[in-house]
TORPA-4810 file (N, C-alpha, C, O; in nm, 3 decimals):
<nodes>
NODE_1_8.413_3.789_6.836_8.473_3.802_6.978_8.464_3.932_7.024_8.457_4.032_6.952_X
NODE_2_8.465_3.929_7.121_8.447_4.056_7.219_8.563_4.148_7.260_8.660_4.120_7.330_X
NODE_3_8.528_4.273_7.196_8.699_4.303_7.241_8.703_4.405_7.405_8.632_4.488_7.462_X
NODE_4_8.814_4.345_7.425_8.863_4.397_7.525_8.853_4.573_7.567_8.865_4.673_7.497_X
NODE_5_8.825_4.554_7.722_8.807_4.707_7.699_8.949_4.804_7.784_8.997_4.739_7.877_X
NODE_6_9.003_4.920_7.764_9.095_4.939_7.835_9.061_4.914_7.967_8.956_4.868_8.013_X
NODE_7_9.188_4.958_8.035_9.186_4.977_8.208_9.094_5.082_8.236_8.993_5.071_8.306_X
NODE_8_9.134_5.184_8.179_9.087_5.331_8.212_8.874_5.312_8.195_8.809_5.345_8.294_X
NODE_9_8.802_5.262_8.073_8.732_5.255_8.068_8.621_5.143_8.154_8.505_5.163_8.189_X
NODE_10_8.702_5.028_8.170_8.690_4.912_8.251_8.656_4.974_8.460_8.574_4.945_8.547_X
NODE_11_8.794_5.080_8.447_8.807_5.142_8.583_8.660_5.245_8.578_8.566_5.211_8.649_X
NODE_12_8.648_5.357_8.501_8.542_5.442_8.474_8.396_5.337_8.485_8.291_5.378_8.536_X
NODE_13_8.409_5.235_8.442_8.247_5.102_8.441_8.190_5.094_8.564_8.072_5.119_8.587_X
NODE_14_8.325_5.039_8.695_8.356_5.055_8.760_8.274_5.116_8.874_8.199_5.054_8.949_X
NODE_15_8.299_5.232_8.874_8.307_5.360_8.946_8.187_5.419_8.912_8.124_5.477_9.001_X
NODE_16_8.133_5.413_8.769_7.987_5.398_8.740_7.859_5.341_8.789_7.748_5.393_8.798_X
NODE_17_7.898_5.230_8.816_7.889_5.107_8.840_7.803_5.195_8.998_7.693_5.244_9.024_X
NODE_18_7.940_5.173_9.072_7.956_5.162_9.207_7.824_5.297_9.231_7.707_5.266_9.253_X
NODE_19_7.874_5.449_9.222_7.826_5.520_9.251_7.634_5.542_9.248_7.556_5.604_9.320_X
NODE_20_7.615_5.443_9.110_7.490_5.407_9.024_7.404_5.346_9.171_7.300_5.392_9.217_X
NODE_21_7.492_5.219_9.227_7.445_5.190_9.324_7.383_5.247_9.456_7.268_5.229_9.495_X
NODE_22_7.485_5.322_9.518_7.501_5.421_9.630_7.356_5.504_9.597_7.269_5.507_9.684_X
NODE_23_7.331_5.589_9.435_7.250_5.649_9.467_7.075_5.597_9.417_6.976_5.671_9.410_X
NODE_24_7.083_5.434_9.387_6.943_5.415_9.404_6.891_5.395_9.563_6.780_5.393_9.617_X
NODE_25_7.040_5.380_9.610_7.007_5.316_9.792_6.939_5.426_9.822_6.824_5.440_9.863_X
NODE_26_7.043_5.523_9.790_7.029_5.678_9.913_6.886_5.800_9.860_6.807_5.856_9.936_X
NODE_27_6.899_5.813_9.650_6.848_5.884_9.667_6.649_5.831_9.637_6.559_5.915_9.637_X
NODE_28_6.634_5.739_9.624_6.471_5.677_9.559_6.417_5.664_9.660_6.465_5.590_9.745_X
NODE_29_6.302_5.731_9.682_6.217_5.722_9.754_6.034_5.739_9.767_5.956_5.796_9.844_X
NODE_30_6.025_5.632_9.612_5.973_5.583_9.543_5.947_5.435_9.624_6.027_5.341_9.631_X
NODE_31_5.788_5.446_9.692_5.838_5.302_9.761_5.834_5.164_9.652_5.907_5.068_9.630_X
NODE_32_5.732_5.206_9.612_5.775_5.058_9.535_5.892_5.020_9.457_5.902_4.907_9.408_X
NODE_33_5.968_5.096_9.448_6.151_5.109_9.382_6.270_5.076_9.514_6.392_5.088_9.506_X
NODE_34_6.186_5.031_9.638_6.292_5.012_9.724_6.314_4.851_9.707_6.222_4.770_9.692_X
NODE_35_6.445_4.821_9.712_6.455_4.705_9.707_6.548_4.656_9.600_6.628_4.565_9.619_X
NODE_36_6.532_4.738_9.453_6.553_4.756_9.381_6.702_4.714_9.335_6.754_4.818_9.295_X
NODE_37_6.771_4.633_9.326_6.915_4.633_9.296_6.994_4.640_9.181_6.960_4.556_9.097_X
NODE_38_7.094_4.717_9.146_7.127_4.724_9.021_7.183_4.645_8.983_7.292_4.702_8.987_X
NODE_39_7.215_4.509_8.928_7.281_4.366_8.856_7.392_4.382_8.744_7.458_4.282_8.714_X
NODE_40_7.410_4.478_8.693_7.516_4.525_8.583_7.489_4.610_8.513_7.374_4.646_8.489_X
NODE_41_7.590_4.656_8.467_7.594_4.804_8.334_7.718_4.795_8.251_7.840_4.792_8.267_X
NODE_42_7.627_4.793_8.152_7.639_4.773_8.011_7.698_4.915_7.947_7.603_4.985_7.910_X
NODE_43_7.798_4.965_7.928_7.834_5.119_7.859_7.851_5.046_7.675_7.929_4.962_7.631_X
NODE_44_7.764_5.110_7.622_7.762_5.101_7.468_7.822_5.184_7.439_7.808_5.299_7.480_X
NODE_45_7.967_5.115_7.301_8.000_5.234_7.238_7.934_5.324_7.166_7.909_5.437_7.207_X
NODE_46_7.892_5.269_7.020_7.826_5.336_6.950_7.699_5.455_7.015_7.721_5.562_6.959_X
NODE_47_7.623_5.463_7.077_7.462_5.553_7.019_7.548_5.588_7.242_7.451_5.602_7.317_X
NODE_48_7.652_5.596_7.303_7.646_5.625_7.417_7.585_5.656_7.573_7.598_5.744_7.657_X
NODE_49_7.481_5.471_7.551_7.415_5.471_7.627_7.499_5.438_7.792_7.621_5.434_7.809_X
NODE_50_7.412_5.422_7.880_7.495_5.316_8.011_7.357_5.260_8.023_7.269_5.345_8.040_X
NODE_51_7.319_5.125_8.017_7.240_5.057_8.044_7.249_5.000_8.151_7.341_4.923_8.180_X
NODE_52_7.126_5.038_8.244_7.170_4.971_8.397_7.031_4.865_8.418_6.909_4.883_8.416_X
NODE_53_7.103_4.772_8.434_6.997_4.649_8.476_6.988_4.646_8.629_7.076_4.632_8.715_X
NODE_54_6.857_4.662_8.638_6.800_4.646_8.742_6.705_4.501_8.821_6.639_4.434_8.742_X
NODE_55_6.704_4.475_8.916_6.694_4.335_8.950_6.597_4.356_9.081_6.641_4.466_9.113_X
NODE_56_6.503_4.330_9.174_6.468_4.326_9.253_6.388_4.190_9.320_6.280_4.172_9.263_X
NODE_57_6.411_4.111_9.407_6.373_4.002_9.499_6.225_3.979_9.557_6.184_3.866_9.582_X
NODE_58_6.139_4.109_9.579_6.016_4.106_9.609_5.962_4.103_9.456_6.028_4.141_9.359_X
NODE_59_5.789_4.035_9.450_5.775_4.026_9.369_5.652_4.188_9.323_5.546_4.218_9.378_X
NODE_60_5.711_4.246_9.225_5.731_4.383_9.203_5.664_4.401_9.010_5.699_4.310_8.936_X
NODE_61_5.580_4.511_8.948_5.573_4.517_8.851_5.681_4.568_8.809_5.729_4.671_8.856_X
NODE_62_5.736_4.491_8.704_5.850_4.467_8.637_5.883_4.645_8.559_5.977_4.723_8.565_X
NODE_63_5.763_4.645_8.498_5.729_4.759_8.309_5.727_4.855_8.429_5.805_4.946_8.397_X
NODE_64_5.691_4.874_8.519_5.641_4.984_8.605_5.770_5.041_8.656_5.811_5.157_8.640_X
NODE_65_5.817_4.963_8.707_5.951_4.993_8.852_6.102_5.097_8.708_6.144_5.212_8.722_X
NODE_66_6.132_5.010_8.611_6.152_5.038_8.451_6.139_5.158_8.445_6.226_5.244_8.460_X
NODE_67_6.003_5.173_8.418_5.912_5.344_8.356_5.977_5.456_8.444_6.022_5.564_8.406_X
NODE_68_5.970_5.385_8.621_5.973_5.534_8.706_6.113_5.525_8.707_6.160_5.639_8.703_X
NODE_69_6.254_5.386_8.712_6.359_5.441_8.718_6.383_5.583_8.600_6.437_5.691_8.626_X
NODE_70_6.319_5.536_8.460_6.362_5.588_8.364_6.324_5.696_8.402_6.412_5.779_8.426_X
NODE_71_6.197_5.729_8.418_6.189_5.895_8.443_6.272_5.940_8.612_6.276_6.047_8.674_X
NODE_72_6.295_5.882_8.624_6.423_5.896_8.751_6.553_5.949_8.708_6.626_6.007_8.788_X
NODE_73_6.593_5.929_8.546_6.729_5.905_8.513_6.795_6.022_8.461_6.898_6.010_8.394_X
NODE_74_6.743_6.137_8.488_6.773_6.311_8.437_6.778_6.282_8.593_6.831_6.171_8.603_X
NODE_75_6.755_6.319_8.692_6.810_6.376_8.794_6.899_6.249_8.813_6.985_6.265_8.726_X
NODE_76_6.926_6.141_8.872_7.055_6.005_8.899_7.155_6.111_8.785_7.248_6.176_8.831_X
NODE_77_7.116_6.115_8.617_7.253_6.205_8.545_7.253_6.269_8.581_7.257_6.320_8.469_X
NODE_78_7.251_6.394_8.679_7.268_6.481_8.711_7.354_6.460_8.807_7.476_6.474_8.797_X
NODE_79_7.288_6.421_8.911_7.412_6.303_9.052_7.553_6.306_9.022_7.659_6.360_9.055_X
NODE_80_7.483_6.189_8.915_7.630_6.118_8.865_7.782_6.250_8.828_7.896_6.284_8.861_X
NODE_81_7.647_6.281_8.722_7.706_6.381_8.673_7.781_6.511_8.811_7.857_6.593_8.759_X
NODE_82_7.773_6.518_8.882_7.832_6.576_8.941_7.922_6.525_9.091_7.960_6.579_9.195_X
NODE_83_7.927_6.419_9.042_8.017_6.295_9.127_8.106_6.265_9.036_8.200_6.261_9.116_X
NODE_84_8.143_6.247_8.962_8.254_6.218_8.832_8.319_6.320_8.772_8.238_6.412_8.761_X
NODE_85_8.402_6.344_8.736_8.458_6.430_8.682_8.521_6.365_8.545_8.632_6.318_8.521_X
NODE_86_8.425_6.379_8.482_8.376_6.395_8.325_8.335_6.466_8.258_8.246_6.536_8.306_X
NODE_87_8.363_6.483_8.153_8.302_6.609_8.068_8.139_6.548_7.988_8.044_6.619_7.955_X
NODE_88_8.153_6.365_7.974_8.013_6.382_7.895_8.027_6.235_7.952_8.126_6.162_7.959_X
NODE_89_7.897_6.218_7.988_7.844_6.098_8.108_7.744_6.040_7.945_7.670_6.102_7.868_X
NODE_90_7.791_5.891_7.950_7.646_5.817_7.876_7.516_5.815_7.915_7.468_5.779_8.023_X
NODE_91_7.459_5.860_7.812_7.279_5.871_7.907_7.229_5.700_7.989_7.261_5.587_7.950_X
NODE_92_7.176_5.725_8.062_7.174_5.629_8.182_7.005_5.628_8.103_6.935_5.716_8.054_X
NODE_93_6.989_5.481_8.121_6.833_5.380_8.018_6.832_5.233_8.109_6.924_5.152_8.095_X
NODE_94_6.730_5.210_8.194_6.689_5.146_8.270_6.677_5.040_8.208_6.645_5.061_8.091_X
NODE_95_6.694_4.878_8.248_6.618_4.815_8.175_6.570_4.674_8.328_6.585_4.687_8.449_X
NODE_96_6.536_4.603_8.281_6.445_4.461_8.384_6.538_4.371_8.379_6.534_4.331_8.263_X
NODE_97_6.654_4.291_8.457_6.758_4.219_8.453_6.678_4.035_8.414_6.689_3.945_8.497_X
NODE_98_6.618_4.018_8.306_6.540_3.866_8.345_6.636_3.753_8.355_6.610_3.637_8.387_X
NODE_99_6.768_3.811_8.320_6.847_3.678_8.366_6.874_3.566_8.485_6.913_3.450_8.494_X
NODE_100_6.810_3.719_8.605_6.801_3.577_8.682_6.708_3.501_8.691_6.724_3.382_8.715_X
NODE_101_6.549_3.577_8.667_6.411_3.457_8.632_6.442_3.311_8.591_6.387_3.215_8.646_X
NODE_102_6.566_3.294_8.453_6.595_3.231_8.400_6.601_3.131_8.468_6.537_3.025_8.472_X
NODE_103_6.768_3.217_8.576_6.860_3.109_8.619_6.807_3.055_8.727_6.844_2.941_8.755_X
NODE_104_6.683_3.143_8.839_6.556_3.094_8.893_6.496_2.937_8.874_6.475_2.836_8.941_X
NODE_105_6.480_2.993_8.717_6.441_2.886_8.673_6.463_2.713_8.644_6.389_2.615_8.650_X
NODE_106_6.616_2.740_8.610_6.677_2.618_8.579_6.708_2.600_8.674_6.738_2.481_8.670_X
NODE_107_6.732_2.652_8.818_6.732_2.575_8.921_6.613_2.527_8.972_6.632_2.430_9.045_X
NODE_108_6.479_2.563_8.957_6.365_2.477_8.998_6.383_2.346_8.972_6.394_2.247_9.044_X
NODE_109_6.385_2.375_8.783_6.377_2.248_8.665_6.516_2.128_8.727_6.513_2.006_8.710_X
NODE_110_6.651_2.222_8.816_6.747_2.066_8.882_6.676_2.045_8.980_6.662_1.924_8.996_X
NODE_111_6.597_2.134_9.091_6.571_2.037_9.241_6.452_1.967_9.181_6.401_1.877_9.248_X
NODE_112_6.413_1.990_9.092_6.277_1.866_9.047_6.325_1.747_9.013_6.289_1.641_9.065_X
NODE_113_6.445_1.761_8.882_6.476_1.656_8.865_6.554_1.583_9.080_6.517_1.479_9.133_X
NODE_114_6.615_1.643_9.117_6.710_1.583_9.152_6.582_1.483_9.282_6.597_1.388_9.360_X
NODE_115_6.470_1.568_9.243_6.396_1.513_9.371_6.343_1.389_9.286_6.348_1.281_9.345_X
NODE_116_6.297_1.390_9.164_6.293_1.259_9.118_6.353_1.175_9.142_6.281_1.077_9.159_X
NODE_117_6.498_1.144_9.162_6.639_1.012_9.181_6.572_0.921_9.324_6.634_0.824_9.370_X
</nodes>
């Protein structure tokens, strides 16, 4: 069973997600990364990482996008540190969110089944 987060941790995660979303929209000038959206943010307690899951509706090279975002991670972390009054912020790590691809696959299969009937 998943442990419930404290209100302070939930508020921190929400603020972190909101600020990172804003930074991705305003600070990233790489044309390949335009249109990338932050789908979810998971804070890991053990390693002190913030796993930022990203997705794009445009066809892009997922591995290259994640590589470029992880390369930008120190700059984005610096900007987050300036905006958030915390002594320590978790290390920012980007991952591709393939859950949306799986969802689209299920929806396509459902549409195909509707066409059969």
